[in-house]
C-alpha positions in Angstrom: 57.0 111.4 32.0 55.2 112.1 35.5 57.6 112.5 38.4 55.5 110.2 40.4 55.8 107.3 38.1 59.5 107.8 37.8 59.8 107.9 41.9 57.4 104.6 42.1 59.8 102.8 39.7 62.8 104.0 41.7 61.0 102.7 45.1 60.1 99.2 43.2 63.9 98.8 42.4 65.0 99.9 45.8 62.3 97.8 47.5 63.5 94.5 45.2 66.8 95.6 46.2 66.5 95.6 50.0 64.2 92.2 49.8 67.0 90.6 47.7 69.6 91.4 50.1 67.8 89.9 52.8 68.3 86.4 51.2 71.6 84.7 52.1 72.9 84.1 48.4 72.5 87.4 47.2 74.0 89.2 50.5 76.8 86.9 50.2 77.3 88.0 46.2 77.9 91.5 47.9 79.8 91.0 51.2 81.7 87.8 50.4 81.3 83.9 50.6 80.1 82.3 53.6 78.2 85.9 54.7 74.7 86.2 55.5 72.9 88.9 57.2 72.7 89.2 61.0 68.8 88.2 61.7 68.1 91.8 63.1 70.1 93.2 59.6 67.6 90.5 57.4 64.5 92.3 59.3 65.5 95.4 58.3 66.2 94.6 55.0 62.8 92.8 54.4 60.8 95.8 56.2 62.5 98.5 54.1 61.9 96.4 51.2 58.0 96.1 51.4 58.0 99.6 52.5 59.6 100.4 49.2 57.3 98.4 47.3 54.1 99.7 49.1 55.5 103.4 48.4 55.9 102.5 44.8 51.9 101.4 44.6 50.8 104.4 46.6 53.0 106.5 44.1 51.5 104.6 41.0 47.9 105.3 42.2 48.7 108.9 43.0 50.1 109.5 39.3 46.9 107.5 37.4 44.4 106.6 39.8 43.0 103.5 41.0 41.9 102.4 37.5 45.3 102.3 35.9 48.1 102.8 39.0 48.1 99.2 39.9 48.5 98.3 36.4 51.3 100.5 35.8 52.6 99.3 39.1 52.8 95.8 38.1 54.7 97.3 34.9 57.1 98.6 36.9 57.8 96.1 39.4 58.2 93.8 36.3 60.7 96.1 34.7 62.5 96.6 38.0 63.0 92.8 38.9 64.5 92.3 35.4 66.8 95.2 36.0 67.7 93.9 39.2 68.0 90.1 38.2 70.5 91.4 35.3 72.5 93.2 38.1 72.7 90.8 40.8 73.9 88.5 37.8 76.7 90.4 36.0 77.6 93.5 38.6 76.0 92.3 42.2 77.8 94.7 44.1 76.4 98.0 41.6 72.8 96.9 42.5 72.7 97.8 46.5 74.5 101.4 45.4 72.0 102.2 42.8 69.1 101.0 45.2 69.8 103.4 47.8 70.5 105.9 45.2 67.3 105.6 43.8 65.5 105.6 47.1 67.0 109.0 47.5 66.0 110.7 44.4 62.8 109.2 44.8 62.1 111.2 47.7 63.5 114.5 45.9 60.9 113.8 42.8 58.1 113.3 45.2 59.0 116.9 47.0 59.6 117.9 43.5 55.8 117.2 42.6 54.8 118.2 45.6 55.9 121.9 44.7 54.6 121.9 41.6 
């Protein structure tokens, strides 16, 4: 598997996690009931989420080109959304930890791809 495709998948998941944490319900599932993110934190989550999703698209296009990269990206977004929906349902505290770890690993994968 191409390292950029794996990086794209991890960035898509991380972006969806960050966007999910900007929603009151998901934030409260992780940080306790009746808690909601501060407006500044909510904007940071949304910005990080959209950045992850856009970088995921860039990784897919870099891996497969403009002909099949966006199609691959849609598939990765779908798989990441399914994984995230299941984690938010059954193990909500694990979802953000995996998102941050995935973002860090994706940076490492892009660096490894650049060196290869």
